[in-house]
Structure formats: structure tokens, C-alpha cells
Phi, psi and omega in degrees: 000146176216162178290134177292131179294347177235066187293345184271358183297139179276116183298336180282358179239003182299327187259005182302131179079007181240158181232141181236136174244143179234135178220156174244138187222156178077206179293140181283158180212142178297136182105346177299323181295325177296320179293317178298314181301313182294320179299315181296310187290321178288325175300314177295323178301324182279355180095002181278159168275140182235138181236142167276140166248107182280146177064037171059216182296333178297319177293327178294321180287316184285330179063214180062226181290351178289340178245105187233150176296141177258143177241169179300315183289335184292346178249015176286152177057035179257334190304320186275358183271137175280177179067211177221123185286343178265006174079155179216146180206148172271128192241114176288326182301323184289341179286340178266149181299324179300319178294320180291330175296318178297318180297316179298319179299317180297321179290316181299317181299332180262000180072026182268119179236010178229121185236125177253119184247126178247113183181195181269192185295327178295317179295319182286325175296319177298323178295319179294320177298320178300315180294318181297322182275354191309310182300316179295323178296320179295320178299314180295323180293322178294316180299323182279356180076016181279330176224161180269166176300321180296316178297320179296321180294319180293333183245040188293339183223141179247123175267136180235131170228136181248149167236134186273114175247105182197127181287342183284343186054045187259013183254119183286146179107357179223143178297313185219135173267156181298126178107339184295314182297320179294320177298321177296324176300314180297317182294314183294326175302318180291316179301315179297321179295319178296319183299330182292341179289349181252021184274334182281136185263100171248142179268122182233134175259124184235128178249129180212159179271123181263089187302325185290341179249001182052046179211162176249131185231157178236125181238149171257122182249143172250093179202177186280298182232010179053048185258148169251129180251131176249121183246119178261127181241165179293162182134068183294321181239359182220132184263019185301309181301317180295317183295312182291325175300315180297319180292321185283338181246000180068042183297153180285333182203149175223137176249121178229150182293332182291332183221082178299153180292156178295159176302140184084015182299334181299316178294318180298315180298313181296321178297318181295316180297319179296319179298317180298318179295320180297332179278359179096013180292132183274346190211133172249135179234129177239128180254131183233125171282143185299339179262016181299144180211165178272177183295334179267013173086007179273141181298143170248113185257161178295325178294322178297318180293320178301316180297319179300309183294320181292314184290318186276322186250349183060028177281141173290114189238136180236143179244134176234121177253113188286321178062219190284358173300335180292336179274346189264183176087177181286138177294146178289167178300320180301313182293326177293316180291317178301310180299320180294313181294322180291324177298318178297311182296325180297316179296316179299319180296320179296314185284339178268351185291150174241169178303337181269353182284125179290157175302135184235164174239138179257144181203180175251134171242111190065244175244021183249139173282133179228156173243130182234143176301125186305310187286338171296315180296317180298320181295316179295323177299319177292326179297325177297312180300318179296318180298319178295318181295328181269002179079015178268072190286326175298320178295322180299317178299314181294320181293334176296340179116163183298325180298311180298316180298317178297318178300315181296314181296319179295317180298312183296325178294314187279337187251334190247352182249125177276154180302142181290157178287328181274124181266155181271349185062024176257134177252119179246124181261142179237135182214156173251140182225141177093200181287146179290155174206159180291136181106342178303316184293327176296320179293319178298312181303313182295318180297317181297310184292322178294323176297317179295322177297325178283355179091007181279160168268126183258136182240136176260129176255120181270145173061040170063212182295330174302313181295323179293322179291329183266002177079024178277068185234134179211156178295149177230135189251177179303311183284340180300329185257012178298135178079006184284338185299328183266003182269135176278174177068209181228111179294324180289340186087145184211146177223161183273355184304133175267156188279350190307320184272355182232028183297323181300311181294322179296315181297322179296320181283331172298320178289318182299315182267005175054050182280124183259344180200157186224128174253118182249116183249117181174191184265219184298328177296323178295318178297312179296318179298320177299317177299318181293323178293321178296317179296330181283352179300332180296330183256325185243111180295335181297338180280353181278065177228155176298138178225144175224134178256125176254115182296125178214099181196145178293337185284340182053050186238021181271124177301144178097357180213135178285336180227148175239145173301136177101335183292324181293320178296315179297319180298318178293324177297314180297314183298313180293326177293318177298322176302314181293319180298314180295322180294332181296342181263004181298130178080002180256184178288177183299134185214142177241133181251132175255119184238126178263131180248164175279187178129358184064234178266000181268127184268016182302308183298315181297318182291309184290324175293325176298319178291320183285328184261356180075045182285155177276336178197154175221113182271127182225161181293321185294337180242099188301141178243147177234173183298330179292329177292317178296320179297318179298320179294322178296315178299319179301316180291324177300316178294322180297322182291348177279348180267192178282351179271120188248013182231148177230151180224124178240126176255143179226121173295139190303330182243030185293327180200132184292333183262320178274073183285172177300319178295319180298312181296320178299314180295320179298310180297321180298318182289312184287338182264006182306131179082352181243311176208157173250169188237153170223147178238150180218125174255111189287327174063212191284357174299338179289341179266349185263189177088168178281147183293148176289164176305321180301311183292326177295314182290315180298314178298320180297314182290324179293316180298316181294316183294325181297320182285326175297321177295316180299318180300316179292320181293324179298323178294322180289329187263005181273112181223136175052040174081012179209165179271128175217108182237110179226010177276155181303325184279007176265000176224105190231161166260129173268117185218163175270117179240108179057273184234016184213149169277121186229152175258121182238128180304136179304319183297326181288340184271352183299324181292340181258020185242129171267093186293328181296319184255003174058049178217158172289152179284333176242130181224121189298325188288346178298333181289342181261001177300323178301331179298316179301319182289321178295318179292341176267005175074037172271147182273080178233169181260131175275130182289113178248015180290336173247132179238156180275119178283157172290127177255186177234139189298328183290342180271347190276124179219119179217138180270358191278327184309136190282000000 
């Protein structure tokens, strides 16, 4: 980020006299509508004219009614819709120069010199070619008499900005492409449904020939139907969906095009499946990307794998090919927010561009908006394909980016490596503290398995600090945590009790169970508990052990991390509930809904759900509200009801204001809206803490759990002195958190200065900067801060661990 050289510019006048066109091209993806909506509304906000281009590049070539003016109301009620409402098409005509001349003519006639393209690498490459040829196309059009010299002069330069819409996440330079998270939601829904078929416990004796061992064995299995499920997902040239699905569901094997299995993989796969069954596993899951291949470049198909497992192991095997169901359905909260933020950034990039600015693509890196040179990203994407074709598979993994590489390394560690025979004699305890949330179990599973891989003895502490004080500690094994990634809540049990009053009992049990390190997974109570244990080191030597706190709470209020495990699941619950609430008013008179969300004093859920669900306002503690603000919101809704949009949505964080309660706001709106709209209120309550974790939370929890134990292993080596563990330095007790673009360990003691202990929130919160976006998209007359602008970066410099 850098200071804008023209900080005094009024953002509402940036687009005056300019026109922007937006189109979607190639395969559709959930979240494209959010990007279109944001592009239109922010474009109009800046004073620009905005046009829809229907049916992608084909509409650009055909012109006429395919290029129509967009209005504020024309993008209402789009957020929850999958696909793209303006249509998408693959266009052969645009590939020819004659077709591009027609497209240029259509744009010039409408005075459009700014084009926003939402699509994959092929669509964006075509846009860059269009921009490169623009001057030549205008010359030819003038010669042909299709446009005048004056028209050519007014449209002398074409600005191009791209947003990547692709469920495959196959575009290098961005953590996540629009649609990927929603596709993962569809896939995980199917995986969870398949897993339920193995819940009934029937005892079956199965005899099979184990070719790889040249022997015949008899096993007793406790499972329902002894089935192996093979799930084929999209990803012709990119294995991202398959890899993250495997990581999120703990699959036994994954086939991806970037890293074909070693020669002899058939024996290895059969051995692994047999071992899992021998351990009592009820279900085997194999994930296959549609572009999976062997080292010699031959396709590996789901049918081929099914035949292998059936013939060699005699396992009852089923194949499911998901196909286009992955493209369908409602977009996730992540994709709506991603599309909205990218739409805003795309408009700013277009209006700030000069003739010397290269075509760029906008994306998110961690939680930051970035602009990258379009053709750099395209080139790296092509380099991946070349690396795979040449058999440089390690390079292909690295070229996909640090996120992809981290996912691959974490998966192979947790799924393919058995615990070593030599033990470290280190005991690592894992516990949950505070309120339960989805994703906690994924973090526990990863921590346990990574600890076992390191040779440690892993201990489970039940019921938080209470359980540690009461000695509710027991060993936990590899198979104990099987299937935990998809379970909501906390299997270990969790309580809000802090350790300050039970330190004596805790210290005794740390000594009794010979605990050498502690992984604390939870919310603000986990953070507070960690601080209290560190402070107790002065009195209790038993507390001088490495400790790590992994933030896990729906409130997303733990200092030291921009994201917490569980917040994404809660956010999706709120967003989908708001969709249903708004839909309930379809066909009725004008109605405004008041919805209360959780979060304590932290307004993260209310703000992000407001952006994802298209709320008119979101009241939070961090942004003080007065009666004049409530009055302004009522007036805004009254004006809104005069348009074709007949519904309103107001979100309120549960502790935003002690006096302006949900009941007060409901009564105020009901009174002021008499004769214009009526009101309904909904308090969502603890449903926000329940449910199965989203793919994001499963993946995030898995990587956090694994990384925490690797850190502990390294820290234990540093703290081993004179035959014992002694850790009393500040950096031996840390919070593992996501900070901007990196997972970092920060000493608990260092975070105290950034903590509002009274209200249980960090003093600095990154998401507050995007609240103006929600207000602008709701048509409030506010100023967007343009004093800081996003600089053009380079794809080779971008490294982020957050992409799922």
C-alpha cells in the first residue's frame, strides 16, 4: 500500500465522464454475481456510466441489446444466486481479429474505454490481447468508415482489469479464485453424506488375497458395508479442489495432476487401504482430480482405481463423479465477500489506470487486496502446465504458490506417514477452552497426528482447564481422531473456566502426567488462560513448558490473529439464514428484518455477514451509534422502499450498545416505518456455534494444528537443559495466528498491549477498514478512503499461507 499522490480527490467524482463495461466469460462460478454487483454499484458511486455485457465476449461482438446500461436496482437480490445473471459464453468469433474489430466498434460507439472481465486465464488472456491490439483496431475501423476520427480520439486507450472466476483455483498469483470456496462446499456436502453410510456398526468378517504381501488374510471389521468410496472432482489441469477436499476430510489417498503417484502406487494404495481397515476404519475415501495422471502421462481414472481396489482387495467399492454440481448452488459467504471486495478494487484500478499501466488482475492475498500484472500471472500459470508436461512435478507444486505447497506437505504428513517406532519420550497435551466452535476437532486431529509423527506421546485433556485440574487426561491415538475433521463442536469437551483459581491443581497434574508442552485451542478464554499460566511461571515451575494458543471462536476476537477457526462456519450460517429470512418476504408487502448476531463485543460477524448478505446496516460496538444514525438508517430504508426493492436487512451485534437493544431498534423501526414497511426481528442465538465445519475451517484448523506441534517440537529442543524441559522466556508461550499474509507465532506477553480486556477484543482489527464497502454497496452517501492505494505487485513476490 502507498499514499495516493492525489489524496484530495473525491471518490464520488472519479468516474465522471467515463464508462465501464463488465462481462463474465468462460465457465460460470458461484460468486460472479457478487463481483458484478459490486462493480456496477461502485462504478455508479464514482459517477461513471456502467454497462452490462450479456453472454460474455459473444455479447461484446454482437453488440445491440447485449450491451445495456446497468442501474442500482438491476443488481439487487443477486448475491445469493449462483452462476452469473448476465450470462457467459465461450466465443469463437472473438478469437479472430474480425470479431475483435466488431467488439471494439461496439465499445467505441458507446464511449466505453474501461472493461472489467470476470473469467479464467483464457478469458483474461483474450482481454489482454484485445487491449494490446486496441490502437490498431481503431485505425482499421476508421479506415473502414465504421467510426470517425473524433470517436477514435475519444477512445484512444482501453483499460482492462480482470477478476478470476474459476472453481478450479487454477490461476497463479491469487490465493483463491471466485467460486472455489463454494465448489468446496458442494464437494464436502457430498463427502459428509457419504460418510454417514458408514455409521452403523455391523461386524463383518472379510477374507481377501493381499497380492502385495503374497498372502491370504482374514480380518474382522466393524463397519456398515465395508465400502471404499472414490470421489472424482473437477480439476482438469489443477488439483486444488481434490487436494483441499482430501485435507478437509482426511482422505486415504488423493490423485492430483501436479504430483502423480510414484511408480508402483497400486501396491502402496492397496497396502494403505488394508492397513486402515485392519485398524478398524469403517470407511475409505479416495479423492481423484479429473486430470489425474501417472508419471508417464497416462490418465488415472476413477473407474481404473475402482477396478484395482475391487480386484486386489475384494472391497465393495463405489464411485461418485460430481461433475457440474460443483458449479451450482448458492455462493458461500467467502465467495460473496471475495467477489464484492474484488469488484470494488477492480473499479478503483480501472479509474486510476493510465495508458502506461499494464492490464492487471485483482485478488486477495491473505486479507489484503492486491493488483498483479495480468500476463505475469498467465505466464506462471502456463509454467505450471509446462512443468507437468516435462515431468518437473516438484516445480509444478512450487509454481502453484506457497499455499498449494503447504496444503500438499500438510496432507502428505498427516495421511501418508505412520508414527515412527522410536519415541521422543515427550508428552504433549491438547485441550479445548471456551465456547465450542466448528473446526476445533480438525485442529485437535492435526495436532495429535503431527505429534505422533514426531514421536511424541499425545494426551487429550477433557473439559478445558477444569479437566486439567481434575486429572481428566488420557492418551489419544492416531485412530482415536479418525473422522474428526467433519465433526462440529468439541469432542474433547470444553469449558470457559480460567486457570487462575485452580493453578495448584493444574500444576500438580502437569507434574503427575509429566506434560512437557501444551496446545490450547479456543477463544478469548484460551488467550486469557495462556496469559495466566505464563504469569504463574514465577510461582509454579511446572508451568515452564512451551505453550501455544490456537484461536478458535465464532467471535473472531483473539488478539494476534486476523482469523479464528470457527468464524467462517458461523458466518455462513448467518448468511444462509439471512437469505432465507429475506426470501420469506418474497411477494409480500414492504418488510424490514432486524437480525441479531453473536460475537460478544466484536462486530466481525455482523460486518462480514452484512457484506455477504447485502445488509442495509450493521450495528457494532466498535463503531459507536447515536440516535441520529438510527434516524438516517430509517430515512434510507424509506427511500429504498420507493424503488423496486421492497426488502431491508439490518444486522445488530449482540453487544453493540447497552441501550439500543434489538427490541429497541425493532420498536423504533416499526414505529417510524408505519404505513411504509413493517418489521420482523430474529435473534439467531447458538445456532451460529453449531453445525459441521466449512471447508475453510477444516483446512485452517488442520494447518494450524499441524504447525503448532512442529513449533512445539522445535521449541522443546531449544528448552531442553540439564536433562529436563525448562521454558520461561516470553517466546516459549505464543499465539499462532494469521497476520496479513503469514501464519506467525507471537508471544502472549507481547499481545497484552493490543488487547481491550474489558470488552474482550483486540484494539486493532483489520476488517473495520472494509465497513465502508458495505455502506457504499447499500447506497449510503459516504466517502471511500482513497488516501491509500493498492500498488501493482509481482506474482513471484506473493506468498500467503491462507488460501485453502
